[in-house]
C-alpha positions as CSV (number, residue, x, y, z in Angstrom):
1,M,0.0,0.0,0.0
2,A,1.3,3.5,-0.9
3,K,2.1,6.0,1.8
4,R,-0.5,8.8,1.9
5,Y,0.9,12.4,1.4
6,R,-0.2,15.2,3.7
7,A,-0.1,18.9,3.0
8,T,1.2,21.3,5.6
9,G,-0.8,24.3,6.7
10,C,1.4,26.6,4.7
11,A,0.8,24.6,1.5
12,K,-2.9,24.5,2.1
13,L,-3.0,28.3,2.6
14,F,-1.0,28.8,-0.6
15,I,-3.3,26.6,-2.7
16,V,-6.4,28.4,-1.3
17,L,-4.8,31.8,-2.1
18,L,-4.1,30.7,-5.6
19,I,-7.8,29.9,-6.1
20,I,-9.5,32.6,-4.0
21,T,-7.4,35.6,-4.9
22,P,-8.2,35.7,-8.7
23,I,-11.9,35.1,-8.0
24,A,-12.0,37.9,-5.5
25,F,-10.1,40.2,-8.0
26,F,-12.6,39.5,-10.8
27,V,-15.6,40.0,-8.5
28,A,-14.3,43.2,-7.0
29,S,-13.5,44.6,-10.5
30,Y,-17.0,43.9,-11.8
31,V,-18.6,45.4,-8.7
32,N,-16.5,48.6,-9.2
33,G,-17.6,48.7,-12.9
34,K,-14.2,47.9,-14.4
35,D,-13.2,45.2,-16.9
36,P,-10.7,42.9,-15.2
37,I,-9.6,41.2,-18.4
38,K,-8.8,44.6,-20.0
39,F,-6.9,45.6,-16.9
40,I,-4.8,42.5,-17.0
41,K,-4.1,42.9,-20.7
42,G,-3.0,46.5,-20.0
43,I,-0.5,45.4,-17.5
44,F,1.2,43.0,-19.9
45,E,1.1,45.2,-23.0
46,K,4.0,47.6,-23.8
47,T,3.2,51.1,-22.9
48,E,3.8,53.6,-25.6
49,T,5.1,57.0,-24.9
50,T,3.2,60.0,-26.3
51,E,4.8,63.1,-27.4
52,I,3.5,66.5,-26.3
53,V,2.8,68.7,-29.3
54,T,3.3,72.4,-28.7
55,D,2.1,75.3,-30.8
56,S,5.2,76.4,-32.8
57,A,3.8,79.9,-33.3
58,S,4.1,80.9,-29.6
59,P,7.5,80.6,-27.9
60,P,7.8,78.1,-25.1
61,L,7.2,79.5,-21.7
62,N,9.7,78.9,-18.9
63,D,8.7,77.8,-15.4
64,K,8.5,81.3,-14.0
65,D,6.2,82.5,-16.8
66,Q,3.9,79.5,-16.3
67,K,3.7,80.1,-12.6
68,I,2.9,83.8,-13.1
69,Q,0.1,82.9,-15.6
70,K,-1.3,80.3,-13.2
71,L,-1.2,82.8,-10.3
72,E,-2.9,85.5,-12.4
73,K,-5.7,83.0,-13.2
74,D,-6.0,82.2,-9.6
75,V,-6.3,85.8,-8.6
76,E,-9.0,86.4,-11.2
77,F,-10.9,83.4,-10.0
78,Y,-10.8,84.4,-6.4
79,R,-11.7,88.0,-7.2
80,L,-14.8,86.8,-9.0
81,E,-15.6,84.5,-6.2
82,A,-15.3,87.3,-3.6
83,E,-17.6,89.5,-5.7
84,N,-20.2,86.6,-5.9
85,L,-20.0,86.0,-2.1
86,Q,-20.4,89.8,-1.4
87,K,-23.5,89.9,-3.6
88,Q,-24.9,86.9,-1.7
89,L,-24.1,88.6,1.6
90,D,-25.9,91.8,0.5
91,D,-28.9,89.7,-0.6
92,C,-29.1,88.0,2.8
93,K,-28.9,91.4,4.6
94,N,-31.6,92.9,2.4
95,A,-33.8,89.8,2.9
96,S,-33.6,90.1,6.7
97,N,-34.6,93.7,6.7
């Protein structure tokens, strides 16, 4: 009679993880509304680098100019926001009188 083989606790855990983990991944992906097969294919495909095309008519801006433009846009946004909030405050004061 042949000797019976026994699996250790670690081997049993490893086998269960090999079966349960992919099932849990697929279920969680479908619940979140994503396609797990497409995700797995995306991992194994080569990623292509894309080049950024800039407008050749305008000269490239350096970091300082870009920061200045961003800050100017932020100032304009917050100025308009302050005007809007001031109008709302005035409306609330007029409504309470």
